[in-house]
N, C-alpha and C positions, 0 to 999 in steps of 0.2 A: 592492397585495396584495388578493386576494379577501377580501371581508368575512367569508366562511366560515372562512378560515384565518388564523392568525397565527403568528409565529415560535415555534418549539418544538412546534407541533402535529404529531402523528404521523398519517400518512395512508397509505391503501392505493391503489395504482394499477397500471396496466398499461403496459408499455413499448410505444410505438407507432412510435418511430423511433430508430435507432441510428446515430450519427455518430461520426467519429473524435475529436471534441471533447467528447462526452457523449451522454446519452440523454434523450429526451423521453417524458414519462409522462402518461397521461390519468388525472386524479384527479377523479372525478365530472365536473362541467362545466368543470373548470379544466385548464390545461396546466401541467405541472411540468417543470423541466429540472434534471438532475443533471450538473454539469461532470465531466469525466474524473477530476478529483482528489477527487470526492465519491462515487465509485462503490464502490471497494473499498480496503481497507488494503494488500492484497498488490499487488505490481507485476504488470503485464500488458502485453503487446505491443500489442494492439488491443482496443478496447472490445468488439468482437464476440466476443472470446475469453471474456468474462465476462457479457455481456448480450445477450439476443435479443428480437426483436419478439414481443409476446404474453406475455412473462414478467411475472408478477405480482410486485410489489415493495412493501415497506413502507419508508417514508422519513420523515424529519423535515424540516419546513419550516425553512429557514435564512434566508429573505429573499424578496424579490420583485424582479422586473425590470419596472418600470412601463412602460418604453418598449416592451417586447415583450408586456406583459400576461401574464406567466407567473410561477408560483411557482418559487423556487429551492429545491431539495431536496437532501438528503444521504441516500444509501442506506447508506453506511458509518457514518454518524453514530449509528446505533442499536446498533452493535457496538463492543466494547472493542477498542482498538488492540492488535494482537497483540504489539507490542514491549513493552508493559507486562507481559504474562504471561511473555514471554520473559525480561525482566529479573528477574522474581521467581524464575523456575525455572532459568535458565541462567547467570546472572552468576557468574563465577569458576570455572565448570566447563569441562571439556574435552569438545568435541563434534566430530562429523564434519561435513564440508561438502564442497562441490564447487566447484572454481575456475571462475568465470564470465568473468573478464576480467583481463588483465594490463595495467597502466597505469604511467606514470612515477611515480605516487605510491604504488603498491603493487598487491597482488593482491586482487581482489574474490572473495568466497567466498559461495556460496549456502548458507543455513542452513535450519532448519525453519520452517514456517508462512509461507513466501514471503518471509522476511526475508533480508537479505544483510549482510555485514560486510566491513570492510577490514582486511587484513593489511598494515600500512604497510611501505614499502620498507625503512625503518630496522630493522624487526624481522627482515629477511631478510639484511642485510649481514653478511658473515662466516660465514653459515651454509652457504654453498655450495649452497643449495636453489634449484633452478629448477623452475618449474611450467609446465604447459600447461593450456589450457582443457579442462575435463572431469576433471582429476586430482582424486582424493579426498584431502583433507587433514584432519588432526586439529589443531584450534585451541582456544585458551582464550579465553573472553570476558573481556576485561580492562577494557572501558569501554563504557558505553551512555549516549548523550545522548537523553533522551526528547523534548526539544523539537525537535531537528533530525532525530530518528529515525536516528541513526548508531550503528553498533556497531563497536567497535575490537577487533581480535583479535591474539593472539600465537601463534606456532607452538609446538605441544607438542613436547617433546623426547623 
């Protein structure tokens, strides 16, 4: 790790390369790397959807890769995980969402703040409800696991 930086230091830099696996950031005379999992809390299809060359970022140092002589940084690390706010404000409430995927285990629903939840198949049995991707649904938030970042939903009647 650069003697100038240690774990937990907050630094400002400029993105100089965007790859499918993360971004490289120029931080003074050092190179920082933010893995795709350390860029944003919200899901995204491609890194280039949320980061661009020349973009200024503020990040926290989370380690170092001595083999590559670069700092490991987290851009999302300075922001509160939106699932915590969601848990405080939406647990037990009925909310609108949009169906994003139909799977053997259930229906995935896009919720606010880039979050998604699962309406388990068991919650749909006997309801005669069939969905298509893009359908708007009203669901109740019945479970949230902060560690695994999973949201369990039930269908509103």
